[in-house]
C-alpha positions in Angstrom: -0.2 0.1 -0.1 2.1 3.7 -1.0 2.1 5.8 2.2 -1.0 8.2 0.6 -3.2 5.3 0.5 -2.5 4.4 4.0 -3.0 7.9 5.3 -6.0 8.1 3.7 -7.3 4.4 5.3 -5.8 5.6 9.2 -8.3 8.8 8.6 -11.0 6.7 7.6 -10.7 4.5 10.3 -10.2 7.4 12.6 -13.8 8.9 12.0 -15.4 5.2 11.9 -13.7 4.4 15.6 -14.9 8.4 16.5 -18.6 7.4 15.7 -18.0 3.8 17.2 -17.7 5.7 20.6 -20.7 7.8 20.1 -23.2 4.2 20.9 -24.3 4.8 24.1 -24.5 2.2 26.7 -27.6 0.3 26.2 -28.3 0.6 22.3 -26.2 -0.8 19.2 -25.4 0.3 16.1 -24.6 -1.7 12.5 -21.4 -1.6 10.9 -23.1 -0.5 8.0 -24.8 2.6 10.8 -21.1 3.7 11.7 -19.7 3.6 8.3 -22.6 5.9 7.2 -22.4 8.2 9.7 -18.6 8.5 9.3 -19.2 9.7 6.2 -18.2 6.5 3.5 -22.1 5.4 3.0 -21.0 0.9 1.9 -17.7 0.8 3.8 -19.5 -1.6 6.8 -16.1 -4.3 6.1 -13.6 -1.5 6.5 -15.6 -0.8 10.1 -14.7 -4.5 10.5 -11.2 -3.7 9.9 -11.0 -0.8 11.6 -12.0 -2.3 14.8 -9.8 -5.4 14.5 -6.9 -3.1 14.2 -7.8 -0.6 16.7 -10.5 -1.5 19.2 -8.6 -1.2 22.5 -10.8 1.1 24.9 -13.3 1.1 22.3 -17.4 -0.3 22.8 -16.5 -2.4 20.4 -19.7 -5.2 21.5 -22.0 -2.7 20.6 -21.2 -3.1 16.7 -23.3 -5.6 15.2 -24.5 -6.8 11.8 -27.4 -6.0 9.5 -30.8 -7.4 11.3 -29.1 -7.0 15.1 -26.9 -10.1 14.2 -23.9 -11.0 16.3 -21.1 -11.6 13.6 -18.3 -12.7 15.6 -17.8 -16.3 16.3 -17.0 -18.8 19.4 -16.0 -17.2 23.3 -15.3 -13.4 21.2 -19.5 -13.9 19.6 -20.8 -15.6 23.5 -18.4 -12.2 24.8 -19.9 -9.9 22.8 -23.4 -11.2 23.9 -22.8 -11.5 27.4 -21.9 -7.8 27.4 -24.8 -6.2 25.5 -26.8 -8.3 28.4 -25.1 -6.5 30.7 -25.8 -3.4 29.2 -29.8 -4.6 29.4 -30.0 -4.3 25.7 -32.6 -6.7 24.8 -32.7 -10.1 22.1 -35.3 -11.6 20.2 -33.6 -15.1 19.2 -30.1 -14.7 18.3 -30.6 -11.2 17.4 -30.5 -8.0 19.0 -34.2 -6.1 19.2 -32.9 -3.3 16.8 -36.0 -1.9 17.0 -35.5 -1.0 21.2 -31.7 -0.5 20.9 -30.8 1.0 17.6 -28.9 4.0 18.1 -30.1 6.9 16.6 -26.7 8.8 14.6 -28.8 11.6 13.3 -31.8 12.2 15.6 -33.3 15.7 15.7 -32.3 16.1 11.9 -34.0 17.0 9.0 -34.1 13.3 7.8 -34.6 11.5 11.5 -38.0 13.7 11.7 -39.1 12.7 8.0 -38.4 9.1 9.1 -40.2 9.7 12.7 -43.2 11.8 11.0 -43.3 9.0 8.6 -44.3 6.4 11.1 -46.1 8.7 12.4 -48.6 8.9 9.1 -48.3 5.1 8.9 -50.0 4.8 12.6 -52.3 7.3 11.7 -53.4 5.7 8.5 -53.9 2.4 10.4 -55.7 3.7 13.1 -58.2 5.5 10.5 -58.5 2.7 9.0 -59.2 0.7 12.1 -62.1 3.2 13.4 -63.7 3.2 9.6 -63.8 -0.9 9.8 -65.7 -0.4 13.4 -67.8 2.0 11.5 -68.7 -0.4 8.9 
């Protein structure tokens, strides 16, 4: 690897690790979430590489695969699950309950507000359908 490529990778890794530090106790993020928040959408594998290279002192256990899957195997995967459970992170079978424990990196932004309002509109729509069905 050229020196320029190493510098770019180290800058990317540093930003990814900074995003890992933002995930609070009791919440999780996916590798893809971290990559997106760091400004490198689609670079989930690089997040894994960054954590592999330097995870000392980081909440590495709060980073999971898409859908809440623990991707580490053997004792490492068991340790990750135990650490998450000690932080009161709930599981649905073998996967983290992402609806309850996913960290929102962009909470309070226009994008997050739009997501919440579309969920709210969907809930209102289903409530209206329910009340219409009762009238009929």
